[in-house]
N, C-alpha and C positions, 0 to 999 in steps of 0.2 A: 464822303462816307466816313463814319467813325470806324474805329478799329472793331468795335462790336458788330457793326453792320457788315463789315467785310468778312469777319469770321462766320457770321450767321449765314451769309450768302454762299461761302465756301462749303459749309456743312450741307446746305440745301442742294448744292451741285451733286454731292456724293450720295446723300440719302435719296433724293428724287431720281438720280441718274443710275443707281445701282441695278435695280431690277429691270428697268426699261432697256438699258444697254445689254444686260445679260440675255433678255428675251430676244432682242434683235440678233445677237450673236448666235443664239440657238437656231433661229430661222435661216441665218446666213450659212452656217455650216451644213444645215439640212439641204438647202438649195444647191450648194456646191457639190455635195455628195451625190445629189440627184443628176447633176450635169457635169460629169468629169472633164469634158472638153473646156468648159468655162473655168473650172477649177484649175486646170493646167495653164490656161492663159493668165489667170491671176498669179499663179506661182512664177511663171516666166517673167511677168512684169516685175515681181519682187526681185528676182535674180538680176534682171537687166538694169533696173533703176537704182536699187539699193546695194547690190552685191553683198558684202559682209557687214555693211554699216548697221549699227543699231537703229531701229526705227524711232523717230522722235519728232518733235514739233518742226524742226528745220528741214526734214527731208520727206516726211510722210505725204506731203502734197504732190510728190512725183507719181504716186500710185493712182493715176486717173482712172484706169480700167477698174481697179478695185472699188473706187468710189462709185462708179457707174453700177457695179454689182450691189453695193450697199444700198444705193438709192432704189434700185429695183426690188431689193428685199423689203425695204420699208414701204414701197408701194403695195406689194402683195400682202405684207403682214404689218400694217401700221400698229405700233404698240398701243397708241391711244386711238380707239376706234371712232371717237368723236371728241369735239372740243366745244366749249361754250363761250359766248360773248354776250355782254350786256349792252343794249342800245343806250347811248348817252344823250341822245336828243331825238325828238320826233323826226322820223325819216320816211321817205317813200321810195320804193324801188320797183320799177316796172308796174306802177299802179297799186302795189301792195304797201299799205300803210303800217309802219312799225312804230309803236309808241315808245317814248322814253321809258327806260327801266325794264323793257321786255327782254327776257333771255332768249338768245338764238342758239340753237344746237346745230353745229356743222358736222354732218355725217362723213367723217374722213374715210372710213372703210368703204362706204357706198361710192364716194367720189373715185377712190382708187381702183374700184372694180367695175366701174360703169363702162358698158360697151359703147356709149355715146362719146366717151372721152378717150378711151384706150382701145386700140385694135387688139383683139384676142387677149383680154385682160388677165386670163388665168395662166398665160404663158410667161415663163421667166425669161425676159429678154432685156439684158443690160443695155443694149444699143438704143433703147428708148432715151437713155440719159447721156448719149454722146454729146460732145460740145455743140455740134450742129443742131441736133434735135432739141437739146435743152434750151438753146437760144430762141427757138420758135415756140416754146411751151408756155401755155397760160399757167402762171404760178399757182392759181387757185385750184387747179385740179390735182396738185401734188402737195400735200400739207402734213407730212409725218411729224413736223415740229410746230404745227400751226402756221400762222402767217401774220405779217404786219407788225405793229409796235409791240404786240404781246406774244411774239414768237418765242419759243422755248429758249431761255437764256443759256441753257447748257448744250445747245446744238453743236458747237465746234468741239467742245470737250468730248461729247459722245462719239463724234466721228473719228477723232484722234484715238480714243480708247479702242474703238472697233478695229481701226487700221493697224494699230500696234499689236493688239491681241492676235489678229489674223495673220499678220506677217510672221510673228513668232511661231504660231501653230503650223502654218503651211510650210515653213522652212524645215520642219522636222517630221511632219506627218502627211499622209494622204488620207482623205476622207471618202468613205463609200457607204452605201446603204447595206443593210443586212436583213435577216428574216424578221427582226423585231422592229424595224423601221415602219412607222405608220405613214402611208402615202395615200392621200395627203395627211398631214399631222392632225391629230384630234386637239381641238382647242378647249381651254377651260371657259366657263361662262361667268367668271368672276373678274370684273374690272378690266385690267389690261389684257391685250391680246397675248396669249401665252399658251405654249403647247402643254398638254397634260404630261407627256413624256417625250424625250427625244433620244432615241437609241440609234447610234451609228457605229460603223466599223472604222477603227483608226489603225492605220498601218505605218510603221516607221519607214521613212525614206531610205 
């Protein structure tokens, strides 16, 4: 890659990843406020695994339960409700002929909320993404970043950003719902999956 290409890709990381990561954080704090027992477990993990260490690339991988919660957040509220792929050659799948050049829309939101794929899909259950359960999971039913060779290039950066932000937030504050909290949140009908508003109560630890 040339220096210009490297700089262009770095800018793309931040421009394309800003609103998407912010929206995921909004839904994550909402779900933790709604489930104080899970929020406490995430906080306990931060204390036990990181102590007073600053969160960063080298230690953020220790927060496995937080990652389970992030994955479950992205299952329930995938920022991209769909993704598209273009067929590069004539293909047949289960008797269905797909000609070269046809665009295929993958309905991520529908996959993530399908009762055929997920037990009680409207329930926030991070245990779906335990190491044991994830090892048995068909990867095509969970695609918040897409899948395959065109998977989102910013996936790792987004997860690190979310973990660092939540570590700093939960170390200082407790999140809870309030009279202005929409349960469930009202979503906008423009492009990305995004709450119209997100009002929560924040209490200092």
